[in-house]
C-alpha positions in Angstrom: -11.1 16.8 -15.8 -12.1 18.3 -12.5 -13.7 21.3 -14.2 -15.5 19.0 -16.6 -16.7 16.4 -14.1 -17.7 18.2 -10.8 -20.3 16.5 -8.5 -23.2 17.9 -10.5 -22.0 15.9 -13.5 -20.7 12.7 -11.9 -23.8 12.5 -9.7 -26.1 12.7 -12.6 -24.0 10.2 -14.6 -23.9 7.6 -11.8 -27.6 8.0 -11.1 -28.5 7.5 -14.8 -26.2 4.5 -15.0 -28.0 2.9 -12.0 -31.4 3.8 -13.4 -30.5 2.2 -16.8 -29.1 -0.9 -15.1 -32.1 -1.4 -12.9 -34.2 -1.9 -16.1 -31.6 -4.4 -17.3 -31.6 -6.3 -14.0 -35.4 -6.4 -14.0 -35.5 -7.7 -17.6 -33.0 -10.4 -16.5 -35.2 -11.2 -13.4 -38.2 -11.8 -15.7 -36.4 -14.6 -17.6 -33.5 -13.0 -19.5 -32.4 -10.0 -21.5 -31.8 -12.0 -24.7 -34.1 -12.3 -27.7 -36.8 -14.0 -25.6 -37.5 -10.7 -23.8 -39.2 -9.5 -27.0 -41.8 -12.3 -26.4 -42.0 -13.6 -30.0 -45.1 -15.7 -30.6 -43.2 -18.6 -32.0 -39.6 -19.7 -32.9 -36.5 -20.7 -31.0 -36.8 -17.8 -28.6 -40.5 -18.0 -27.9 -39.5 -19.2 -24.4 -36.6 -18.2 -22.1 -33.7 -18.7 -22.5 -34.6 -20.9 -25.6 -36.5 -23.9 -26.7 -33.6 -26.3 -25.8 -33.2 -25.2 -22.2 -34.6 -27.2 -19.3 -38.0 -26.0 -18.0 -38.1 -23.2 -20.5 -41.0 -20.8 -20.1 -42.2 -17.6 -21.7 -40.6 -14.3 -20.5 -42.1 -13.0 -17.3 -43.6 -16.3 -16.4 -44.4 -16.9 -12.7 -41.5 -19.4 -12.2 -38.9 -16.8 -13.4 -40.4 -14.1 -11.2 -40.5 -16.5 -8.3 -36.8 -17.5 -8.6 -35.7 -13.9 -8.7 -38.1 -13.0 -5.9 -36.5 -15.8 -3.7 -33.1 -14.2 -4.1 -34.4 -10.7 -3.4 -36.3 -11.8 -0.3 -33.3 -13.7 1.0 -31.3 -10.5 0.9 -34.1 -8.8 2.8 -34.4 -11.6 5.3 -30.7 -11.6 6.1 -30.7 -7.8 6.5 -33.5 -8.1 9.1 -32.5 -11.2 11.0 -28.9 -12.1 10.1 -25.7 -11.6 12.1 -23.3 -8.8 11.1 -21.2 -11.3 9.2 -24.3 -12.6 7.3 -25.4 -9.1 6.4 -22.0 -8.4 4.9 -22.4 -11.5 2.8 -26.1 -11.2 2.1 -25.7 -11.0 -1.7 -23.7 -14.2 -1.9 -26.1 -15.9 0.4 -29.1 -14.9 -1.7 -27.3 -16.1 -4.9 -26.3 -19.4 -3.3 -29.9 -20.1 -2.1 -31.3 -19.1 -5.5 -28.9 -21.4 -7.3 -29.6 -24.4 -4.9 -33.4 -24.0 -5.5 -32.9 -23.6 -9.2 -30.8 -26.7 -9.4 -33.2 -28.7 -7.2 -36.1 -27.8 -9.4 -34.4 -28.5 -12.7 -33.7 -25.0 -14.0 -30.0 -25.3 -14.5 -28.4 -26.5 -17.7 -25.4 -28.7 -17.4 -24.6 -28.7 -21.1 -22.7 -25.4 -20.8 -20.3 -27.1 -18.3 -20.0 -30.2 -20.5 -19.3 -28.2 -23.7 -16.7 -25.8 -22.1 -13.0 -26.8 -22.8 -10.9 -27.6 -19.8 -8.2 -25.0 -20.5 -8.3 -22.2 -23.0 -6.3 -19.0 -23.6 -5.9 -16.1 -26.0 -5.4 -16.8 -29.6 -5.9 -20.5 -29.4 -7.0 -20.3 -33.0 -4.4 -19.5 -35.6 -4.0 -16.0 -37.0 -5.9 -16.9 -40.2 -9.0 -17.4 -38.1 -8.7 -14.0 -36.3 -6.4 -11.9 -38.4 -5.3 -8.7 -36.5 -5.8 -5.6 -38.5 -7.3 -2.1 -38.4 -10.7 -1.6 -40.0 -10.9 2.1 -40.9 -14.7 2.6 -40.7 -14.7 1.2 -37.2 -12.2 3.7 -35.8 -14.7 6.5 -35.0 -17.3 4.2 -33.5 -14.6 2.7 -31.4 -13.4 6.1 -30.2 -17.0 7.0 -29.3 -17.2 3.7 -27.3 -14.1 4.6 -25.4 -15.5 8.0 -24.6 -18.6 6.3 -23.2 -16.6 3.9 -21.1 -14.5 6.9 -19.8 -17.6 8.7 -18.7 -18.9 5.5 -17.0 -15.5 4.9 -15.4 -15.4 8.4 -13.9 -18.9 8.0 -12.5 -18.2 4.5 -11.1 -14.9 5.5 -9.5 -16.7 8.5 -7.9 -19.5 6.2 -6.6 -16.9 3.7 -5.3 -15.1 6.5 -3.4 -18.5 7.6 -1.9 -19.5 4.2 -0.7 -16.0 3.6 0.6 -16.2 6.7 2.7 -13.4 8.4 0.8 -13.4 12.0 -0.4 -15.1 12.8 -3.7 -13.1 16.0 -4.2 -9.5 17.1 -3.8 -6.1 15.9 -5.1 -6.5 12.4 -3.7 -9.8 11.9 -5.5 -8.4 13.3 -8.7 -5.5 10.8 -8.5 -8.0 8.0 -8.2 -10.0 9.3 -11.2 -6.7 9.4 -13.2 -5.8 5.9 -12.3 -9.3 4.6 -13.0 -9.5 6.2 -16.5 -5.9 5.0 -17.3 -6.7 1.4 -16.2 -10.0 1.5 -18.2 -8.2 2.7 -21.3 -5.5 0.1 -21.1 -8.0 -2.6 -20.4 -10.1 -1.5 -23.4 -7.0 -1.5 -25.6 -5.9 -5.0 -24.6 -9.5 -6.2 -25.0 -9.5 -4.9 -28.6 -6.2 -6.7 -29.3 -7.8 -9.8 -27.9 -10.6 -9.6 -30.5 -13.3 -8.2 -28.1 -15.1 -4.9 -27.6 -13.7 -2.4 -25.1 -14.4 -3.4 -21.5 -16.1 -1.0 -19.0 -15.9 -0.5 -15.3 -18.3 -2.9 -13.5 -21.0 -0.7 -11.8 -22.3 -3.5 -9.7 -19.1 -3.3 -7.6 -20.4 -0.1 -6.0 -23.4 -1.9 -4.7 -21.2 -4.8 -3.4 -19.0 -2.3 -1.5 -22.0 -0.6 0.0 -23.5 -4.0 1.2 -20.4 -5.8 2.3 -18.7 -2.7 3.7 -15.5 -4.1 2.3 -13.5 -1.5 0.4 -10.0 -3.1 0.7 -8.0 -3.1 -2.5 -6.7 -6.6 -1.6 -10.3 -7.9 -2.2 -10.1 -6.4 -5.7 -6.8 -8.2 -6.4 -8.3 -11.5 -5.3 -11.3 -10.9 -7.6 -8.9 -10.2 -10.5 -7.2 -13.5 -9.8 -10.5 -15.4 -9.9 -11.5 -13.7 -13.1 -8.3 -14.7 -14.8 -8.7 -18.2 -13.4 -12.2 -18.5 -14.9 -11.0 -17.2 -18.2 -8.2 -19.8 -18.4 -10.0 -22.8 -16.9 -13.3 -22.6 -18.8 -15.0 -25.3 -16.7 -14.7 -23.1 -13.7 -16.2 -20.1 -15.5 -19.0 -22.3 -17.0 -20.3 -23.0 -13.4 -21.4 -19.4 -13.2 -23.0 -19.6 -16.7 -25.2 -22.3 -15.3 -27.0 -19.9 -13.0 -30.4 -19.0 -14.5 -30.9 -15.4 -15.5 -33.8 -14.8 -13.2 -31.6 -15.8 -10.2 -28.9 -13.3 -11.3 -31.6 -10.7 -12.0 -33.0 -10.9 -8.4 -29.5 -10.0 -7.1 -28.3 -7.5 -9.7 -31.5 -5.5 -9.6 -30.8 -4.8 -5.9 -27.1 -4.0 -6.6 -28.1 -1.6 -9.5 -30.4 0.3 -7.1 -27.4 0.8 -4.9 -25.6 2.4 -7.9 -28.5 4.8 -8.4 -28.5 5.7 -4.7 -24.8 6.4 -4.9 -25.5 8.9 -7.6 -28.1 10.5 -5.3 -25.6 10.6 -2.5 -23.1 12.5 -4.7 -25.8 15.0 -5.7 -26.4 15.5 -2.0 -23.0 17.3 -1.8 -24.5 20.1 -4.0 -25.8 23.4 -2.5 -28.9 22.9 -4.6 -29.1 26.4 -5.8 -31.5 27.3 -8.6 -28.6 26.7 -11.1 -27.9 23.2 -9.7 -31.5 22.3 -9.9 -31.8 23.5 -13.5 -28.7 21.5 -14.6 -29.8 18.3 -12.9 -33.4 18.6 -14.2 -32.3 19.2 -17.7 -29.8 16.3 -17.7 -32.1 13.8 -16.1 -35.1 14.8 -18.4 -33.3 13.6 -21.5 -30.9 11.2 -19.9 -33.6 9.2 -18.1 -36.0 9.6 -21.0 -33.4 8.0 -23.4 -32.9 5.2 -20.9 -36.6 4.5 -20.9 -37.1 4.9 -24.6 -33.6 4.1 -26.2 -34.7 4.7 -29.8 -36.4 8.1 -29.3 -33.5 10.2 -30.6 -32.0 7.8 -33.2 -34.7 7.7 -35.8 -33.9 11.0 -37.5 -30.1 10.3 -37.8 -29.9 7.9 -40.7 -27.7 7.4 -43.8 -28.5 5.5 -47.0 -25.3 5.9 -48.9 -22.4 3.5 -49.6 -19.6 5.2 -47.6 -18.5 3.0 -44.8 -16.8 6.0 -43.1 -20.0 8.1 -43.1 -22.0 5.1 -41.9 -19.5 4.6 -39.0 -20.0 8.3 -38.1 -23.8 8.0 -38.1 -23.5 4.8 -36.0 -21.3 6.7 -33.5 -23.9 9.5 -33.2 -26.7 6.9 -32.7 -24.6 5.2 -30.0 -24.4 8.4 -28.1 -28.1 9.3 -28.6 -29.2 5.9 -27.4 -27.1 5.9 -24.2 -29.0 7.7 -21.5 -26.1 8.3 -19.1 -24.0 9.7 -22.0 -26.7 12.1 -23.0 -27.2 13.2 -19.4 -23.4 13.6 -18.9 -23.1 15.8 -22.1 -26.0 18.0 -21.1 -24.7 18.5 -17.5 -21.2 19.2 -18.7 -22.3 21.8 -21.3 -24.8 23.6 -18.9 -22.2 23.6 -16.1 -19.7 25.4 -18.3 -22.0 28.0 -19.9 -24.5 28.8 -17.1 -23.3 31.6 -14.8 -23.3 31.4 -11.1 -26.5 32.6 -9.4 -26.0 36.3 -8.6 -28.9 36.5 -6.2 -27.2 34.0 -4.0 -24.0 36.0 -4.0 -25.9 39.1 -3.1 -27.7 37.2 -0.4 -24.4 36.1 1.0 -23.1 39.6 0.9 -26.2 41.0 2.8 -25.8 38.2 5.3 -22.2 39.2 6.0 -23.2 42.8 6.4 -25.9 41.8 8.9 -23.5 39.7 10.8 -21.0 42.6 11.0 -23.7 44.9 12.2 -24.9 42.5 14.8 -21.3 42.1 16.0 -20.9 45.8 16.4 -24.2 46.1 18.3 -23.2 43.2 20.5 -19.8 44.8 21.3 -21.5 48.1 22.1 -24.0 46.4 24.5 -21.1 44.5 26.1 -19.2 47.7 26.7 -22.2 49.4 28.3 -22.8 46.4 30.6 -19.1 46.6 31.6 -19.5 50.2 32.5 -22.7 49.5 34.4 -20.8 46.9 36.5 -18.3 49.6 37.3 -21.0 51.7 38.8 -21.6 54.0 36.0 -25.2 55.0 35.5 -26.2 54.0 32.0 -29.7 53.7 30.6 -30.0 49.9 29.7 -33.6 50.0 28.4 -32.5 49.2 24.9 
């Protein structure tokens, strides 16, 4: 894994993850990333989040931009004028202020809270509703999804180590990568058994660590407790679903930018030789391009037959080709393995070492002559 995922690969992957998520956050900021973001002329989703929501408005309307901008500017204001404690909690402060203003102006929907059951848990329906079985055609797409989540997990763990001021190479770092991938795999397995798609590492946490400067594992355990609590007591979790998308977008866009900057920071560890520049440029060219135009590489991989297995394979390929950070990771991995090290740099280093040795000999000769001069010996010192 160390040979497959050096900083030139993980840095590109983390940067592309952040770049992709920035677009998602901005879409949410403008009103939501649901069907209303396509801006249909009429219908249930002609406004965001839908026709039944309070104060619904078309996507990218001034009120949605204003709510997200309020959160964003609150984060900026706290950074400039807040105390150290407030700066560490600036994301939470921005979210709370945005939620208060949204509730006061009638942009929150209480129906979500009313409809949520008080207590729920796994498999509350009987097994005839959700029969557990293995669907053969979905095996390959599921494996591809797990590979994608593994690549994202490696990038996110690397970014978390970087913002936590921990080493991003060495045995200790490799142990963290192993634990992160193992936890991600087990979580995805349990998620599938619980009739859900595989879970992935939450990239926003890197931004939270960078802003709050809290990298203590105990904080993570407390977060896990609250996540389980919100999953069991649905009323508690529904409180967060009441937050308008634009309020969340104003916060998450800033956090996603921190993810991208973590990728830049990892790439800063490179020597930036011609080889490194070539790998990074090739990976970002297609990786960022696919993030900006997700369907650019998926139109020519199609299948019109009746085989579910072949269709599953085609869907798997399209999942990879439409995921920018996966495309970038694959390109950087392949190029890092096949491109030879730059010979000119090795020759330059060898020449430098020869010059240093020559300078050392000349310096030793001059020092010896000066020592002889101090002893009274007549030596020509013009050189």
